[in-house]
Structures are given as C-alpha cells and as structure tokens.
C-alpha positions in Angstrom: -1.6 3.1 73.2 0.3 4.1 76.3 3.9 5.1 76.9 6.0 5.7 80.0 6.8 9.3 80.7 10.3 8.5 81.9 13.2 6.2 81.1 15.9 6.2 78.4 14.6 7.8 75.3 16.0 5.3 72.7 14.6 2.4 74.8 11.2 4.0 74.8 11.4 4.7 71.1 12.5 1.2 70.2 9.8 -0.2 72.4 7.1 1.9 70.7 8.4 0.9 67.3 8.2 -2.8 68.3 4.7 -2.4 69.7 3.5 -0.7 66.6 5.2 -3.1 64.3 6.5 -0.3 62.1 9.3 2.4 62.1 6.9 5.0 60.7 6.6 8.6 62.0 4.1 11.1 60.7 5.2 14.7 60.4 2.7 17.4 61.3 3.6 20.4 59.1 0.3 22.3 59.0 -0.1 25.0 56.3 -3.3 27.1 56.6 -4.0 27.1 52.9 -3.8 23.3 52.7 -6.2 22.5 55.5 -9.5 20.8 54.8 -12.1 23.3 53.7 -14.3 22.1 56.5 -12.0 23.4 59.2 -13.0 27.0 60.1 -10.2 29.4 60.6 -12.4 32.4 61.4 -11.6 32.0 65.1 -7.8 32.1 64.4 -5.2 30.1 62.7 -4.1 28.5 66.1 -7.6 27.0 66.6 -7.6 25.7 63.1 -4.2 24.1 63.6 -5.3 22.5 66.8 -8.4 21.1 65.1 -6.3 19.7 62.2 -3.7 18.2 64.5 -6.3 16.6 66.6 -7.9 15.1 63.5 -4.5 13.8 62.2 -3.5 12.3 65.6 -6.8 10.5 65.9 -6.5 9.3 62.3 -3.0 7.8 62.7 -3.4 6.6 66.3 -2.7 2.9 66.5 -0.9 2.9 63.2 2.3 4.8 63.8 4.4 5.0 67.0 5.7 8.6 66.6 4.8 12.0 65.4 7.1 14.9 64.5 5.9 18.6 64.8 7.4 21.2 62.5 7.9 24.1 64.9 8.2 26.7 62.1 4.6 26.1 60.9 3.3 27.1 64.3 5.9 29.8 65.2 4.9 32.0 62.2 1.6 32.8 64.0 3.3 34.1 67.2 2.1 33.3 70.7 -1.2 31.8 69.6 0.7 29.5 67.2 3.1 28.4 69.9 0.2 27.7 72.2 -1.4 25.5 69.5 1.9 23.7 69.2 2.1 23.1 73.0 -1.4 21.8 73.2 -1.0 19.6 70.1 2.2 18.0 71.5 0.4 17.6 74.8 -2.5 15.8 73.1 0.0 13.5 71.3 1.8 12.7 74.5 -1.5 11.8 76.2 -2.4 9.5 73.3 0.9 7.6 73.7 2.9 8.8 70.7 6.6 9.5 70.9 6.8 13.2 70.2 9.6 14.9 68.3 9.8 18.7 68.1 11.4 19.5 64.7 13.0 22.9 65.6 16.6 22.4 64.4 18.0 24.4 67.3 21.7 25.3 67.3 23.4 28.1 69.2 26.0 28.7 71.9 25.7 27.2 75.3 23.6 29.7 77.2 21.1 30.1 74.3 21.0 26.3 73.9 20.1 25.9 77.5 17.1 28.1 77.0 16.1 26.2 73.8 16.4 22.9 75.7 14.2 24.2 78.5 11.6 25.3 76.0 11.6 22.0 74.1 11.5 19.7 77.1 9.9 21.6 79.9 7.5 23.9 78.1 6.6 22.0 74.9 7.1 18.7 76.7 8.5 16.9 73.6 10.3 13.6 74.0 13.0 14.7 71.6 14.1 17.7 69.6 16.1 18.1 66.4 19.3 20.2 66.8 22.1 21.4 64.6 25.7 20.8 65.7 27.3 22.7 62.8 28.3 25.5 65.2 30.2 22.9 67.1 29.2 19.8 69.0 29.2 21.7 72.3 26.0 23.4 71.2 24.3 20.0 71.6 25.4 19.3 75.1 22.9 21.5 76.9 20.1 19.2 75.5 21.9 16.3 77.3 21.9 17.8 80.7 21.1 15.4 83.6 17.6 16.9 84.0 16.9 15.7 80.5 18.2 12.2 80.9 14.9 10.8 79.7 14.8 12.9 76.5 16.5 12.6 73.1 18.1 14.7 70.4 18.5 14.1 66.7 21.5 16.0 65.4 21.5 17.1 61.8 24.1 15.1 59.8 22.9 14.7 56.2 19.9 16.8 55.3 17.4 16.5 52.4 17.6 20.0 50.9 19.5 20.2 47.6 21.8 23.0 48.8 23.2 20.7 51.5 25.4 19.1 48.9 27.5 22.2 48.7 28.5 21.9 52.4 27.9 18.4 53.7 29.4 16.6 50.7 32.6 18.6 50.6 35.8 16.6 51.2 38.2 17.4 54.1 42.0 16.9 53.9 41.6 13.5 55.6 39.2 12.3 53.0 36.0 12.5 55.0 33.1 14.5 53.9 31.7 17.2 56.2 28.7 15.0 56.9 31.0 12.1 57.9 32.9 14.5 60.2 29.6 15.4 61.9 28.7 11.7 62.0 31.9 10.9 63.9 31.2 13.7 66.4 27.6 12.5 67.0 28.8 8.9 67.5 31.4 10.0 70.0 28.9 12.3 71.8 26.4 9.5 72.1 28.7 6.8 73.5 27.8 7.7 77.1 24.0 7.7 76.4 23.5 4.1 75.2 20.3 2.4 76.4 19.5 -1.3 76.9 18.3 -1.5 73.2 21.9 -0.7 72.1 21.0 2.7 70.8 21.9 6.2 72.2 19.6 9.0 73.1 21.7 11.0 70.7 20.3 10.2 67.3 21.0 11.6 63.8 19.0 13.2 61.1 19.9 11.5 57.8 17.7 12.2 54.8 15.9 9.5 52.7 16.9 11.4 49.6 20.7 10.8 49.9 21.1 7.0 49.5 24.6 7.3 48.3 25.7 8.4 51.8 23.6 6.0 53.8 25.9 3.0 54.1 28.9 5.0 55.1 27.0 7.0 57.7 25.4 3.9 59.2 28.9 2.4 59.6 30.1 5.6 61.4 27.1 5.8 63.6 26.2 2.2 64.7 24.7 3.4 68.0 22.5 6.1 66.6 18.8 6.0 65.7 18.3 7.7 62.4 15.5 10.1 62.0 14.8 10.0 58.3 13.0 12.9 56.6 12.2 13.1 52.9 10.1 10.0 52.4 7.1 10.4 50.1 6.6 13.9 48.8 10.3 14.8 48.8 11.2 11.7 46.7 12.4 9.2 49.3 11.4 5.6 48.7 11.8 2.2 50.3 14.9 1.6 48.3 16.5 4.9 49.3 16.1 4.2 53.0 17.0 0.5 53.1 20.7 1.1 53.9 19.8 3.4 56.8 18.8 0.5 59.0 21.2 -1.7 60.8 21.9 -5.4 59.9 18.9 -6.4 62.0 16.5 -4.0 60.2 16.4 -1.6 63.2 17.7 1.8 64.1 15.8 4.1 61.9 12.5 6.1 62.1 11.1 7.0 58.7 9.1 10.2 58.5 6.4 11.1 56.0 4.6 14.4 56.3 2.8 16.0 53.4 2.0 12.7 51.7 0.1 11.6 54.8 -1.4 14.7 56.5 -2.8 16.0 53.2 -3.8 12.5 52.1 -7.5 13.5 52.0 -7.0 15.2 48.6 -9.7 17.3 47.0 -12.3 14.6 47.3 -12.2 14.4 51.1 -11.5 18.1 51.8 -15.2 18.8 52.6 -16.1 15.5 54.0 -14.4 12.9 56.2 -11.0 14.2 55.5 -9.5 12.3 58.5 -10.4 9.0 56.7 -8.2 10.1 53.8 -5.3 10.8 56.3 -5.8 7.3 57.8 -5.7 5.7 54.4 -2.5 7.6 53.5 -0.9 6.5 56.8 -1.9 2.9 56.2 -0.4 3.1 52.8 2.8 4.6 54.2 3.1 1.8 56.8 2.3 -0.8 54.2 5.2 0.5 52.0 7.6 0.0 54.8 6.7 -3.7 55.1 8.8 -4.1 51.9 11.9 -3.4 54.0 11.4 -6.9 55.3 10.6 -5.9 58.9 
C-alpha cells in the first residue's frame, strides 16, 4: 500500500477508500491495562504503546485505508507518550495509511496556529479533528496555505450522551445547534473542494445519532463524514447508512475498541495480532452490507 504525500486531502482519502474497497478506519486508542499480556511495559508505557500500535498496524494493513490515533491516550504519559504517538503515526504513514490525529483541538487563532503546526508538521498527520464550537474562525488556521494538502474534521454531531443537551437544542430559526454548525462547516469547505467532489473540510458525525443523519447529509453535501461510535459504542450498519451520499460515498466509518482489542482473553498471551486482524476483517465485512 502506498500513498502520495501531497495533493488534495479529500482526493487522497477517496482514492485510498476506493483502492481498499471499504470506507473502514481503525481507531488506535491504546489503554495500558488492556494491552496483550505478552507486551512488556517494564521499559515504559511509551515503548509498550509503540509495540502495540506496530502490531495493530501490521494486522490491519491491506484491510483498511485509514487509521485514527486518539491523542489523549498518548498525551497522558507526557513527552514519552507524545514521542510514541509521533513514531506510530510515522509508521502508519510509511505503510501507506491515511492518518488522522483525533485531538479535537479548538482555540483562538494564535493557539490554533500552534496546534495546526503540531498536528501537521510535528506529528505529520494527514488530518486532525477540531472543534468549531468557539467559532468557526478557530478552524481557519488549520486551512492555511502551507497545509493545503491536509484535512480537518470539524465536530458537528458527537457520540457522547451529553451532546444532546447542546447539539440538539433548537434555535429561533428552527435549526438545531448541530445543524447550525453543519451550515458553517459546509460554507467553510466550499473553497476546498477536490476533484472527487468533496472538501478537505470534513465533519465528525456520530454513528449513534441516526435520527440526525439525513438532515446533516443534506446540509453538508461536500463533506466527508468521519463517523465514530461504530461497534463498541453501539453504532451499526443501519445507523450509519444515511451518512453516505446517494452514491454510497462520503463517509469514513471508524471502529476502535471492537477491533484493536479483538484478541480477547484467548489471544492475549499468544498471537494477539491475529485476533485484531480477524476483528478488522469482520468490521470490513459488516460494511459490505451497506451495498458498496
């Protein structure tokens, strides 16, 4: 698997999905206590994480086109954890995966400039998740000319239960807060459309909120949806169906815990990567039911 290291992000992502034959993305959310027992953490959590990420990446290589790294899992271990994150993203890039840094950054312009530099120039991710709920201007530093080949996924409708208390609230004009954000994201992405018809400005829309899916897709026809919540959080084939466009494209479905911990108790001391591969194959197989 190879990928170009430049070019419009959405075009590169769509090409990778087409080549892989699936819109599947595996999330790397390593938790020390859940790692296979055969991985020795005596030399430090960061080394254990690198070993685990390497095993997962090798297990899912050739099966899925993209991987998403949960920054918080690495950040909790300080500088050594961040180094493990950087090295793991570098490994994924070298293997040809589209890499997404799930950091959910969102701050005023000057701070956002620093976050963008860290995500794209230090961590070398292809894309990063960001929050626009402080105002859409907080997203713009991630779209600076020097990052023309990178992408962002803006939080629109998230999977956590508490999001309903904010994102489902109705405004005076009848839109929900999530729909308001969707309109902002759509407008922001209009100047970043690639040949595939999608913008480098994508949207995070949860697999667990099917009631909102159709309306958000209508409001964001040019956005690739990064879809968390599939698998362990309860998202299913049926709950994500409406997130795709009429041609069955435009969404990247993410499964994390249900795949990376797919080895279970039985494989924890043996060939745990084989269990991860089986789980990834099962994940991809389930998406075939979408009719792609």
